[in-house]
GUROBA-534623 format. One record per atom (N, C-alpha, C, CB): residue number from 1; chain; atom name; y, z, x. Coordinates in Angstrom, 2 decimals, decimal comma. Atoms other than C-alpha are relative to their C-alpha. Glycine has a CB too. Layout:
% GUROBA-534623
+------+-------+------+---------+---------+---------+
! doti ! dolum ! fike !       Y !       Z !       X !
+------+-------+------+---------+---------+---------+
!  NUM !     A !   CA !       Y !       Z !       X !
...
+------+-------+------+---------+---------+---------+
This chain:
% GUROBA-534623
+------+-------+------+---------+---------+---------+
! doti ! dolum ! fike !       Y !       Z !       X !
+------+-------+------+---------+---------+---------+
!    1 !     A !    N !   -0,21 !   -0,66 !   -1,21 !
!    1 !     A !   CA !   21,33 !   29,53 !   20,41 !
!    1 !     A !    C !   -0,22 !    1,52 !    0,51 !
!    1 !     A !   CB !    1,11 !   -0,23 !    0,14 !
!    2 !     A !    N !    0,63 !   -1,79 !    0,07 !
!    2 !     A !   CA !   21,26 !   33,05 !   19,47 !
!    2 !     A !    C !   -0,98 !    0,42 !    0,23 !
!    2 !     A !   CB !   -0,08 !    0,66 !   -1,03 !
!    3 !     A !    N !    1,15 !   -0,19 !    0,06 !
!    3 !     A !   CA !   17,75 !   32,97 !   19,08 !
!    3 !     A !    C !   -0,61 !   -0,01 !    1,35 !
!    3 !     A !   CB !   -0,46 !   -0,81 !   -0,84 !
!    4 !     A !    N !    0,57 !    0,14 !   -1,23 !
!    4 !     A !   CA !   17,05 !   31,52 !   22,64 !
!    4 !     A !    C !    0,76 !    1,29 !    1,08 !
!    4 !     A !   CB !    0,28 !   -1,68 !    0,48 !
!    5 !     A !    N !   -0,52 !   -1,20 !   -0,45 !
!    5 !     A !   CA !   19,49 !   34,32 !   23,86 !
!    5 !     A !    C !   -0,64 !    1,24 !    0,17 !
!    5 !     A !   CB !    0,83 !    0,22 !   -0,66 !
!    6 !     A !    N !    1,31 !   -1,28 !    0,24 !
!    6 !     A !   CA !   17,02 !   37,22 !   22,38 !
!    6 !     A !    C !   -0,89 !   -0,44 !    0,45 !
!    6 !     A !   CB !   -0,54 !    0,49 !   -1,38 !
!    7 !     A !    N !    1,59 !    0,28 !   -0,63 !
!    7 !     A !   CA !   14,04 !   35,40 !   23,43 !
!    7 !     A !    C !    0,01 !   -0,25 !    1,40 !
!    7 !     A !   CB !   -0,76 !   -1,32 !   -0,64 !
!    8 !     A !    N !   -0,29 !    0,31 !   -1,26 !
!    8 !     A !   CA !   15,14 !   34,71 !   26,83 !
!    8 !     A !    C !    0,65 !    0,92 !    0,90 !
!    8 !     A !   CB !    0,66 !   -0,99 !   -0,04 !
!    9 !     A !    N !   -1,18 !   -0,95 !   -0,52 !
!    9 !     A !   CA !   17,05 !   37,81 !   27,81 !
!    9 !     A !    C !   -0,56 !    1,22 !    0,38 !
!    9 !     A !   CB !    1,14 !    0,33 !   -1,06 !
!   10 !     A !    N !    0,99 !   -1,20 !   -0,27 !
!   10 !     A !   CA !   14,48 !   40,46 !   28,73 !
!   10 !     A !    C !    0,01 !    0,08 !    1,34 !
!   10 !     A !   CB !   -1,49 !   -0,14 !   -0,50 !
!   11 !     A !    N !   -0,09 !   -0,27 !   -1,48 !
!   11 !     A !   CA !   15,24 !   42,21 !   32,16 !
!   11 !     A !    C !   -0,30 !    1,20 !   -0,19 !
!   11 !     A !   CB !    1,28 !   -0,25 !    0,83 !
!   12 !     A !    N !    0,12 !   -1,13 !   -0,37 !
!   12 !     A !   CA !   14,04 !   45,01 !   33,64 !
!   12 !     A !    C !    0,70 !    1,26 !    0,66 !
!   12 !     A !   CB !   -0,61 !   -0,23 !    0,38 !
!   13 !     A !    N !   -0,56 !   -0,88 !   -0,46 !
!   13 !     A !   CA !   15,51 !   48,23 !   34,81 !
!   13 !     A !    C !    0,34 !   -0,25 !    1,79 !
!   13 !     A !   CB !   -0,85 !    1,13 !   -0,45 !
!   14 !     A !    N !   -0,28 !    0,25 !   -0,95 !
!   14 !     A !   CA !   14,81 !   47,27 !   38,17 !
!   14 !     A !    C !    0,30 !   -1,20 !    0,65 !
!   14 !     A !   CB !   -0,58 !    0,46 !    0,34 !
!   15 !     A !    N !   -1,14 !    0,90 !   -0,09 !
!   15 !     A !   CA !   16,07 !   44,17 !   38,19 !
!   15 !     A !    C !    1,55 !    0,00 !   -0,33 !
!   15 !     A !   CB !   -0,37 !   -0,81 !   -0,57 !
!   16 !     A !    N !   -1,37 !   -0,25 !    0,02 !
!   16 !     A !   CA !   19,35 !   45,56 !   37,21 !
!   16 !     A !    C !    0,61 !    0,60 !    1,28 !
!   16 !     A !   CB !    0,26 !    0,83 !   -1,09 !
!   17 !     A !    N !   -0,42 !   -0,56 !   -1,42 !
!   17 !     A !   CA !   19,26 !   47,82 !   39,95 !
!   17 !     A !    C !   -0,01 !   -1,06 !    1,15 !
!   17 !     A !   CB !   -1,03 !    1,18 !    0,45 !
!   18 !     A !    N !   -0,15 !    1,02 !   -1,48 !
!   18 !     A !   CA !   19,14 !   44,81 !   42,71 !
!   18 !     A !    C !    1,07 !   -0,36 !   -0,25 !
!   18 !     A !   CB !   -0,96 !   -1,31 !    0,37 !
!   19 !     A !    N !   -1,14 !    0,66 !   -0,17 !
!   19 !     A !   CA !   22,14 !   43,60 !   41,61 !
!   19 !     A !    C !    1,06 !    0,71 !    0,83 !
!   19 !     A !   CB !    0,46 !   -0,31 !   -1,22 !
!   20 !     A !    N !   -0,59 !   -0,72 !   -0,92 !
!   20 !     A !   CA !   24,89 !   44,01 !   43,61 !
!   20 !     A !    C !    1,33 !    0,37 !   -1,09 !
!   20 !     A !   CB !    0,28 !   -0,86 !    1,54 !
!   21 !     A !    N !   -1,14 !   -0,17 !    0,50 !
!   21 !     A !   CA !   27,38 !   45,88 !   41,26 !
!   21 !     A !    C !    1,16 !    0,93 !    0,58 !
!   21 !     A !   CB !   -0,31 !    0,32 !   -1,10 !
!   22 !     A !    N !   -0,95 !   -1,23 !   -0,37 !
!   22 !     A !   CA !   30,31 !   48,37 !   41,61 !
!   22 !     A !    C !   -0,36 !    1,02 !   -0,47 !
!   22 !     A !   CB !    1,28 !   -0,04 !   -0,37 !
!   23 !     A !    N !    0,38 !   -1,46 !    0,24 !
!   23 !     A !   CA !   28,99 !   50,60 !   39,74 !
!   23 !     A !    C !   -1,20 !   -0,63 !   -0,81 !
!   23 !     A !   CB !    1,22 !    1,19 !   -0,85 !
!   24 !     A !    N !    1,28 !    0,46 !    0,08 !
!   24 !     A !   CA !   25,70 !   51,08 !   38,43 !
!   24 !     A !    C !   -0,26 !   -0,62 !   -1,31 !
!   24 !     A !   CB !   -0,92 !    1,05 !    0,27 !
!   25 !     A !    N !   -0,12 !    1,05 !    1,32 !
!   25 !     A !   CA !   24,65 !   48,86 !   35,13 !
!   25 !     A !    C !   -1,26 !    1,20 !   -0,58 !
!   25 !     A !   CB !   -0,53 !   -2,26 !    0,25 !
!   26 !     A !    N !    0,78 !   -0,26 !    0,60 !
!   26 !     A !   CA !   23,04 !   50,89 !   32,53 !
!   26 !     A !    C !   -0,62 !   -1,12 !   -0,70 !
!   26 !     A !   CB !    0,38 !    0,84 !   -0,56 !
!   27 !     A !    N !    0,85 !    1,12 !    1,03 !
!   27 !     A !   CA !   20,19 !   48,81 !   30,74 !
!   27 !     A !    C !    0,32 !    0,10 !   -1,10 !
!   27 !     A !   CB !   -1,44 !    0,05 !   -0,14 !
!   28 !     A !    N !    0,18 !   -0,32 !    1,79 !
!   28 !     A !   CA !   19,81 !   50,84 !   27,57 !
!   28 !     A !    C !    1,59 !   -0,51 !   -0,83 !
!   28 !     A !   CB !   -0,28 !    2,20 !   -0,33 !
!   29 !     A !    N !   -1,48 !    0,47 !    0,82 !
!   29 !     A !   CA !   23,74 !   50,53 !   26,91 !
!   29 !     A !    C !    0,65 !   -1,55 !    0,06 !
!   29 !     A !   CB !    1,26 !    0,92 !    0,66 !
!   30 !     A !    N !   -0,02 !    1,39 !   -0,27 !
!   30 !     A !   CA !   23,93 !   46,88 !   27,98 !
!   30 !     A !    C !   -0,51 !   -0,43 !   -0,91 !
!   30 !     A !   CB !   -0,53 !   -0,49 !    1,06 !
!   31 !     A !    N !    0,68 !    0,62 !    1,47 !
!   31 !     A !   CA !   21,49 !   45,95 !   25,60 !
!   31 !     A !    C !    0,68 !    0,06 !   -1,22 !
!   31 !     A !   CB !   -1,24 !    0,68 !   -0,39 !
!   32 !     A !    N !   -0,47 !   -0,13 !    1,62 !
!   32 !     A !   CA !   23,00 !   47,64 !   22,59 !
!   32 !     A !    C !    1,09 !   -0,73 !    0,24 !
!   32 !     A !   CB !    0,34 !    1,57 !   -0,77 !
!   33 !     A !    N !   -1,28 !    1,17 !    0,30 !
!   33 !     A !   CA !   26,30 !   45,73 !   23,37 !
!   33 !     A !    C !   -0,73 !   -1,48 !    0,10 !
!   33 !     A !   CB !    1,45 !    0,08 !    1,38 !
!   34 !     A !    N !    0,40 !    1,24 !    0,32 !
!   34 !     A !   CA !   24,42 !   42,54 !   23,69 !
!   34 !     A !    C !   -0,29 !   -0,17 !   -1,39 !
!   34 !     A !   CB !   -1,05 !   -0,33 !    0,75 !
!   35 !     A !    N !    0,16 !   -0,27 !    1,33 !
!   35 !     A !   CA !   22,86 !   43,51 !   20,73 !
!   35 !     A !    C !    1,11 !   -0,38 !   -1,23 !
!   35 !     A !   CB !   -0,20 !    1,32 !    0,06 !
!   36 !     A !    N !   -1,28 !   -0,39 !    0,96 !
!   36 !     A !   CA !   26,09 !   44,23 !   18,74 !
!   36 !     A !    C !    0,48 !   -1,52 !   -0,24 !
!   36 !     A !   CB !    1,38 !    1,13 !    0,83 !
!   37 !     A !    N !   -0,86 !    1,50 !   -0,14 !
!   37 !     A !   CA !   27,82 !   41,05 !   19,89 !
!   37 !     A !    C !   -0,99 !   -1,20 !   -0,70 !
!   37 !     A !   CB !    0,31 !   -0,48 !    1,92 !
!   38 !     A !    N !    0,77 !    1,48 !    0,63 !
!   38 !     A !   CA !   24,63 !   38,61 !   18,89 !
!   38 !     A !    C !    0,00 !    0,45 !   -1,98 !
!   38 !     A !   CB !   -2,31 !   -0,18 !    0,91 !
!   39 !     A !    N !    0,19 !   -0,33 !    1,66 !
!   39 !     A !   CA !   24,38 !   40,74 !   15,37 !
!   39 !     A !    C !    1,61 !   -0,63 !   -0,67 !
!   39 !     A !   CB !   -0,24 !    2,17 !   -0,34 !
!   40 !     A !    N !   -1,36 !    0,53 !    0,32 !
!   40 !     A !   CA !   28,25 !   39,94 !   15,33 !
!   40 !     A !    C !    0,04 !   -1,69 !   -0,79 !
!   40 !     A !   CB !    0,81 !   -0,02 !    1,58 !
!   41 !     A !    N !   -0,15 !    1,38 !   -0,07 !
!   41 !     A !   CA !   27,65 !   36,47 !   16,00 !
!   41 !     A !    C !   -0,73 !   -0,75 !   -1,13 !
!   41 !     A !   CB !   -0,47 !   -0,44 !    1,31 !
!   42 !     A !    N !    1,09 !    0,34 !    0,61 !
!   42 !     A !   CA !   24,56 !   35,99 !   13,70 !
!   42 !     A !    C !    1,03 !    0,30 !   -1,55 !
!   42 !     A !   CB !   -1,59 !    0,99 !    0,48 !
!   43 !     A !    N !   -0,40 !    0,08 !    1,25 !
!   43 !     A !   CA !   27,03 !   37,62 !   10,69 !
!   43 !     A !    C !    1,28 !   -0,83 !   -0,21 !
!   43 !     A !   CB !    0,13 !    1,29 !   -0,47 !
!   44 !     A !    N !   -1,05 !    1,48 !    0,52 !
!   44 !     A !   CA !   29,72 !   34,87 !   11,13 !
!   44 !     A !    C !   -0,20 !   -1,00 !    0,17 !
!   44 !     A !   CB !    1,15 !   -0,27 !    0,41 !
!   45 !     A !    N !    0,55 !    1,55 !    0,39 !
!   45 !     A !   CA !   27,46 !   32,01 !   11,43 !
!   45 !     A !    C !   -0,41 !    0,08 !   -1,34 !
!   45 !     A !   CB !   -1,32 !   -0,59 !    0,89 !
!   46 !     A !    N !    0,31 !    0,61 !    1,10 !
!   46 !     A !   CA !   26,19 !   33,02 !    8,06 !
!   46 !     A !    C !    0,81 !    0,27 !   -0,81 !
!   46 !     A !   CB !   -1,08 !    0,19 !   -0,43 !
!   47 !     A !    N !   -1,37 !    0,23 !    1,12 !
!   47 !     A !   CA !   29,50 !   33,32 !    6,37 !
!   47 !     A !    C !    0,64 !   -1,61 !    0,03 !
!   47 !     A !   CB !    1,50 !    1,19 !    0,57 !
!   48 !     A !    N !   -0,09 !    1,64 !    0,02 !
!   48 !     A !   CA !   30,00 !   29,63 !    7,38 !
!   48 !     A !    C !   -0,79 !   -1,11 !   -0,37 !
!   48 !     A !   CB !    0,14 !   -0,36 !    1,00 !
!   49 !     A !    N !    1,45 !    1,03 !    0,81 !
!   49 !     A !   CA !   28,80 !   26,66 !    5,44 !
!   49 !     A !    C !   -0,56 !   -0,71 !    1,01 !
!   49 !     A !   CB !    0,42 !   -1,32 !   -1,28 !
!   50 !     A !    N !    0,49 !    0,85 !   -1,27 !
!   50 !     A !   CA !   26,78 !   23,97 !    7,42 !
!   50 !     A !    C !    0,40 !   -0,50 !    0,49 !
!   50 !     A !   CB !   -0,64 !   -0,65 !    0,10 !
!   51 !     A !    N !   -0,48 !    0,84 !   -1,01 !
!   51 !     A !   CA !   28,89 !   21,78 !    8,23 !
!   51 !     A !    C !    1,18 !    0,22 !    0,77 !
!   51 !     A !   CB !    0,14 !   -1,10 !   -0,48 !
!   52 !     A !    N !   -1,17 !   -0,20 !   -1,09 !
!   52 !     A !   CA !   31,24 !   23,89 !    9,99 !
!   52 !     A !    C !   -0,63 !    1,23 !    1,41 !
!   52 !     A !   CB !    1,63 !    0,82 !   -1,05 !
!   53 !     A !    N !    0,96 !   -0,46 !   -0,98 !
!   53 !     A !   CA !   28,52 !   24,94 !   12,46 !
!   53 !     A !    C !    0,43 !   -0,97 !    1,03 !
!   53 !     A !   CB !   -1,60 !   -0,02 !   -0,42 !
!   54 !     A !    N !    0,16 !    1,08 !   -1,20 !
!   54 !     A !   CA !   28,98 !   23,51 !   15,75 !
!   54 !     A !    C !    1,09 !   -0,14 !    0,24 !
!   54 !     A !   CB !   -0,64 !   -1,32 !   -0,16 !
!   55 !     A !    N !   -1,45 !    0,39 !   -0,30 !
!   55 !     A !   CA !   32,61 !   23,08 !   15,61 !
!   55 !     A !    C !    0,79 !    0,91 !    0,69 !
!   55 !     A !   CB !    0,72 !   -0,26 !   -1,15 !
!   56 !     A !    N !   -1,17 !   -0,89 !   -0,38 !
!   56 !     A !   CA !   35,61 !   24,52 !   17,12 !
!   56 !     A !    C !    1,18 !   -0,06 !   -0,57 !
!   56 !     A !   CB !    0,30 !   -0,09 !    1,17 !
!   57 !     A !    N !   -0,66 !   -0,60 !    0,88 !
!   57 !     A !   CA !   38,29 !   25,94 !   14,86 !
!   57 !     A !    C !    1,38 !    0,34 !    0,77 !
!   57 !     A !   CB !   -0,82 !    1,15 !   -0,57 !
!   58 !     A !    N !   -1,29 !   -0,24 !   -0,63 !
!   58 !     A !   CA !   41,98 !   25,15 !   16,00 !
!   58 !     A !    C !    0,92 !    0,55 !   -0,62 !
!   58 !     A !   CB !    0,53 !   -0,98 !    0,40 !
!   59 !     A !    N !   -1,14 !   -0,35 !    1,04 !
!   59 !     A !   CA !   44,89 !   26,87 !   15,09 !
!   59 !     A !    C !    1,60 !   -0,22 !    0,98 !
!   59 !     A !   CB !   -0,28 !    1,94 !   -0,66 !
!   60 !     A !    N !   -0,77 !    0,11 !   -0,73 !
!   60 !     A !   CA !   48,32 !   25,57 !   16,39 !
!   60 !     A !    C !   -0,43 !   -0,63 !    1,92 !
!   60 !     A !   CB !    0,53 !    1,33 !   -0,31 !
!   61 !     A !    N !    0,62 !    0,65 !   -1,46 !
!   61 !     A !   CA !   46,36 !   23,99 !   19,35 !
!   61 !     A !    C !   -1,05 !    1,13 !    0,97 !
!   61 !     A !   CB !    1,54 !   -0,43 !    1,09 !
!   62 !     A !    N !    0,66 !   -1,23 !   -0,73 !
!   62 !     A !   CA !   44,61 !   27,37 !   20,43 !
!   62 !     A !    C !   -1,21 !    0,46 !   -0,82 !
!   62 !     A !   CB !    1,06 !    1,27 !    0,18 !
!   63 !     A !    N !    0,95 !   -0,19 !    0,58 !
!   63 !     A !   CA !   41,16 !   27,64 !   19,67 !
!   63 !     A !    C !   -0,57 !    1,41 !   -0,62 !
!   63 !     A !   CB !   -0,64 !   -0,50 !    0,74 !
!   64 !     A !    N !   -0,45 !   -1,14 !    1,06 !
!   64 !     A !   CA !   40,48 !   30,46 !   17,18 !
!   64 !     A !    C !   -1,58 !    0,42 !   -0,61 !
!   64 !     A !   CB !    1,26 !   -0,71 !   -1,43 !
!   65 !     A !    N !    1,35 !   -0,21 !    1,19 !
!   65 !     A !   CA !   37,59 !   32,46 !   15,17 !
!   65 !     A !    C !    0,64 !   -0,03 !   -1,02 !
!   65 !     A !   CB !   -0,97 !    1,38 !   -0,06 !
!   66 !     A !    N !   -0,54 !   -0,04 !    1,58 !
!   66 !     A !   CA !   38,20 !   31,51 !   11,69 !
!   66 !     A !    C !   -0,03 !    1,30 !   -0,92 !
!   66 !     A !   CB !   -0,86 !   -1,01 !   -0,81 !
!   67 !     A !    N !    0,02 !   -0,35 !    1,52 !
!   67 !     A !   CA !   38,66 !   33,64 !    8,46 !
!   67 !     A !    C !   -1,09 !   -0,90 !   -0,60 !
!   67 !     A !   CB !    1,51 !   -0,28 !   -0,76 !
!   68 !     A !    N !    0,84 !    0,94 !    1,14 !
!   68 !     A !   CA !   35,76 !   32,20 !    6,82 !
!   68 !     A !    C !    0,41 !   -0,46 !   -1,43 !
!   68 !     A !   CB !   -1,19 !    0,68 !   -0,34 !
!   69 !     A !    N !   -0,63 !    0,07 !    0,78 !
!   69 !     A !   CA !   37,38 !   32,88 !    3,76 !
!   69 !     A !    C !    1,23 !   -1,16 !   -0,03 !
!   69 !     A !   CB !    0,22 !    1,12 !   -0,05 !
!   70 !     A !    N !   -1,52 !    1,19 !    0,09 !
!   70 !     A !   CA !   40,39 !   30,11 !    4,50 !
!   70 !     A !    C !   -0,54 !   -1,00 !    1,35 !
!   70 !     A !   CB !    2,16 !    1,04 !    0,47 !
!   71 !     A !    N !    0,52 !    0,62 !   -0,91 !
!   71 !     A !   CA !   38,41 !   27,65 !    6,53 !
!   71 !     A !    C !    0,98 !   -1,33 !    0,33 !
!   71 !     A !   CB !   -1,39 !   -0,26 !   -0,43 !
!   72 !     A !    N !   -0,69 !    1,12 !    0,47 !
!   72 !     A !   CA !   40,97 !   25,13 !    5,04 !
!   72 !     A !    C !    1,23 !    0,00 !    0,86 !
!   72 !     A !   CB !    0,29 !    0,04 !   -1,54 !
!   73 !     A !    N !   -0,81 !   -0,13 !   -0,98 !
!   73 !     A !   CA !   43,65 !   26,33 !    7,55 !
!   73 !     A !    C !   -0,11 !   -0,28 !    1,32 !
!   73 !     A !   CB !    0,25 !    0,92 !   -0,04 !
!   74 !     A !    N !   -0,02 !    0,12 !   -1,60 !
!   74 !     A !   CA !   42,42 !   25,49 !   10,47 !
!   74 !     A !    C !   -0,33 !   -1,62 !    0,21 !
!   74 !     A !   CB !   -1,32 !    1,12 !    0,85 !
!   75 !     A !    N !    0,77 !    1,68 !   -0,18 !
!   75 !     A !   CA !   41,60 !   21,82 !   12,27 !
!   75 !     A !    C !   -1,49 !    0,27 !    0,72 !
!   75 !     A !   CB !    1,11 !   -1,28 !    1,30 !
!   76 !     A !    N !    1,46 !   -0,23 !   -0,96 !
!   76 !     A !   CA !   38,19 !   21,51 !   13,39 !
!   76 !     A !    C !   -0,15 !   -1,17 !    1,37 !
!   76 !     A !   CB !   -1,59 !   -0,32 !   -1,20 !
!   77 !     A !    N !    0,40 !    0,86 !   -0,89 !
!   77 !     A !   CA !   36,85 !   19,81 !   16,61 !
!   77 !     A !    C !   -1,01 !   -0,01 !    0,40 !
!   77 !     A !   CB !    0,52 !   -0,04 !    0,79 !
!   78 !     A !    N !    1,51 !    0,03 !    0,07 !
!   78 !     A !   CA !   33,39 !   18,69 !   16,24 !
!   78 !     A !    C !   -0,41 !   -0,28 !    1,48 !
!   78 !     A !   CB !   -0,61 !   -1,19 !   -1,08 !
!   79 !     A !    N !    0,84 !    0,68 !   -1,54 !
!   79 !     A !   CA !   31,23 !   18,38 !   19,52 !
!   79 !     A !    C !   -0,34 !   -1,17 !   -0,07 !
!   79 !     A !   CB !   -1,38 !    0,60 !    0,47 !
!   80 !     A !    N !    0,62 !    1,55 !   -0,08 !
!   80 !     A !   CA !   29,90 !   15,19 !   20,55 !
!   80 !     A !    C !   -0,88 !   -0,28 !    1,53 !
!   80 !     A !   CB !    1,49 !   -1,25 !   -0,07 !
!   81 !     A !    N !    0,53 !    0,05 !   -0,96 !
!   81 !     A !   CA !   27,32 !   14,31 !   23,06 !
!   81 !     A !    C !    0,17 !   -0,44 !    1,22 !
!   81 !     A !   CB !   -0,61 !   -0,27 !   -0,25 !
!   82 !     A !    N !   -0,60 !    0,19 !   -1,42 !
!   82 !     A !   CA !   27,99 !   14,69 !   26,59 !
!   82 !     A !    C !    1,15 !    0,86 !    0,01 !
!   82 !     A !   CB !    0,43 !   -1,52 !    0,37 !
!   83 !     A !    N !   -1,45 !   -0,78 !   -0,17 !
!   83 !     A !   CA !   31,09 !   17,04 !   25,68 !
!   83 !     A !    C !   -0,10 !    1,20 !    0,84 !
!   83 !     A !   CB !    0,60 !    0,50 !   -1,42 !
!   84 !     A !    N !    0,13 !   -1,24 !   -0,67 !
!   84 !     A !   CA !   31,93 !   20,00 !   27,17 !
!   84 !     A !    C !    0,10 !    1,45 !   -1,19 !
!   84 !     A !   CB !    1,31 !   -0,04 !    1,21 !
!   85 !     A !    N !   -0,03 !   -0,96 !    0,91 !
!   85 !     A !   CA !   31,77 !   23,44 !   26,16 !
!   85 !     A !    C !    1,75 !    0,55 !   -0,17 !
!   85 !     A !   CB !   -1,14 !    1,17 !    0,54 !
!   86 !     A !    N !   -1,51 !   -0,80 !   -0,12 !
!   86 !     A !   CA !   35,42 !   24,76 !   25,30 !
!   86 !     A !    C !    0,58 !    1,05 !    0,53 !
!   86 !     A !   CB !    0,36 !    0,32 !   -0,87 !
!   87 !     A !    N !   -0,77 !   -1,24 !   -0,61 !
!   87 !     A !   CA !   37,59 !   27,07 !   27,55 !
!   87 !     A !    C !    1,27 !   -0,03 !    0,23 !
!   87 !     A !   CB !   -0,42 !    0,37 !    1,15 !
!   88 !     A !    N !   -1,86 !   -0,01 !   -0,25 !
!   88 !     A !   CA !   41,12 !   28,20 !   27,85 !
!   88 !     A !    C !   -0,32 !    1,63 !    0,32 !
!   88 !     A !   CB !    1,48 !   -0,47 !   -1,80 !
!   89 !     A !    N !   -0,39 !   -1,20 !    0,03 !
!   89 !     A !   CA !   42,46 !   31,56 !   28,90 !
!   89 !     A !    C !    0,39 !    0,63 !   -1,52 !
!   89 !     A !   CB !    1,07 !    0,00 !    0,93 !
!   90 !     A !    N !   -0,45 !   -0,80 !    1,35 !
!   90 !     A !   CA !   43,16 !   32,35 !   25,34 !
!   90 !     A !    C !   -1,55 !    0,33 !   -0,34 !
!   90 !     A !   CB !    0,99 !   -1,04 !   -1,40 !
!   91 !     A !    N !    1,10 !   -0,13 !    0,12 !
!   91 !     A !   CA !   39,43 !   32,09 !   24,79 !
!   91 !     A !    C !   -0,89 !    1,06 !    0,43 !
!   91 !     A !   CB !   -0,27 !   -0,85 !    0,31 !
!   92 !     A !    N !    0,59 !   -1,63 !   -0,97 !
!   92 !     A !   CA !   38,31 !   34,61 !   27,60 !
!   92 !     A !    C !    0,73 !    1,10 !   -0,22 !
!   92 !     A !   CB !    0,10 !    0,00 !    1,75 !
!   93 !     A !    N !   -0,95 !   -1,09 !    0,10 !
!   93 !     A !   CA !   41,23 !   36,62 !   26,77 !
!   93 !     A !    C !   -0,54 !    0,98 !   -1,09 !
!   93 !     A !   CB !    1,48 !   -0,54 !   -0,35 !
!   94 !     A !    N !    0,22 !   -0,24 !    1,55 !
!   94 !     A !   CA !   40,00 !   37,11 !   23,23 !
!   94 !     A !    C !   -1,63 !    0,86 !   -0,08 !
!   94 !     A !   CB !    0,00 !   -1,78 !   -0,96 !
!   95 !     A !    N !    2,00 !   -0,03 !   -0,43 !
!   95 !     A !   CA !   36,06 !   37,39 !   24,41 !
!   95 !     A !    C !    0,03 !    1,64 !    0,64 !
!   95 !     A !   CB !   -0,75 !   -1,63 !    1,81 !
!   96 !     A !    N !   -0,06 !   -1,53 !   -0,99 !
!   96 !     A !   CA !   37,11 !   40,36 !   26,75 !
!   96 !     A !    C !    0,51 !    0,93 !   -0,55 !
!   96 !     A !   CB !    0,78 !    0,04 !    1,29 !
!   97 !     A !    N !   -0,87 !   -0,97 !    1,04 !
!   97 !     A !   CA !   39,44 !   42,10 !   24,30 !
!   97 !     A !    C !   -0,65 !    0,54 !   -1,03 !
!   97 !     A !   CB !    1,08 !   -0,66 !   -0,68 !
!   98 !     A !    N !    0,92 !   -0,39 !    0,60 !
!   98 !     A !   CA !   37,09 !   42,28 !   21,84 !
!   98 !     A !    C !   -1,30 !    0,78 !    0,11 !
!   98 !     A !   CB !   -0,13 !   -0,72 !   -0,28 !
!   99 !     A !    N !    1,46 !   -1,22 !   -0,30 !
!   99 !     A !   CA !   33,82 !   43,50 !   23,55 !
!   99 !     A !    C !    0,47 !    0,56 !    0,89 !
!   99 !     A !   CB !   -1,62 !   -0,45 !    0,51 !
!  100 !     A !    N !    0,05 !   -0,96 !   -1,19 !
!  100 !     A !   CA !   35,54 !   45,41 !   25,86 !
!  100 !     A !    C !   -0,25 !    1,87 !   -0,18 !
!  100 !     A !   CB !    1,49 !   -0,29 !    0,69 !
!  101 !     A !    N !    0,30 !   -1,12 !    0,20 !
!  101 !     A !   CA !   35,52 !   48,63 !   24,39 !
!  101 !     A !    C !   -1,14 !    0,02 !   -0,62 !
!  101 !     A !   CB !    0,84 !    0,59 !   -0,51 !
!  102 !     A !    N !    1,25 !   -0,12 !    0,70 !
!  102 !     A !   CA !   31,74 !   50,08 !   23,51 !
!  102 !     A !    C !    0,33 !    0,52 !   -1,17 !
!  102 !     A !   CB !   -1,01 !    0,77 !    0,64 !
!  103 !     A !    N !   -0,22 !   -0,24 !    1,43 !
!  103 !     A !   CA !   31,26 !   50,42 !   19,95 !
!  103 !     A !    C !   -1,12 !    1,44 !   -0,07 !
!  103 !     A !   CB !   -0,47 !   -1,58 !   -1,12 !
!  104 !     A !    N !    0,86 !   -1,00 !    0,05 !
!  104 !     A !   CA !   29,50 !   53,63 !   18,57 !
!  104 !     A !    C !   -0,99 !   -0,84 !   -0,80 !
!  104 !     A !   CB !    0,53 !    1,39 !   -0,59 !
!  105 !     A !    N !    1,24 !    0,51 !    0,38 !
!  105 !     A !   CA !   25,97 !   52,77 !   17,55 !
!  105 !     A !    C !   -0,72 !    1,00 !   -0,74 !
!  105 !     A !   CB !   -0,76 !   -0,45 !    1,12 !
+------+-------+------+---------+---------+---------+
């Protein structure tokens, strides 16, 4: 999925200017943030054993990003054909909190 996101996420400054946004979009800054998110995901995946890729890790019934050094602490919820992508207010809040502040590059 990360390769597909990287390969298919090419937009021009004109396409961003055409968006009806409250504030103008800075394509260069947005690109840097997305690239940083992809690099974080790649690093995380590199630390997972192959049998752990594609599962949702749960702790106390809440989906979490696991500590890759202690995967035995979590329940695993494997995907299934025709299944749905997990979502919850906790997942959304965690993602927004993690990526809210731009990083120094």
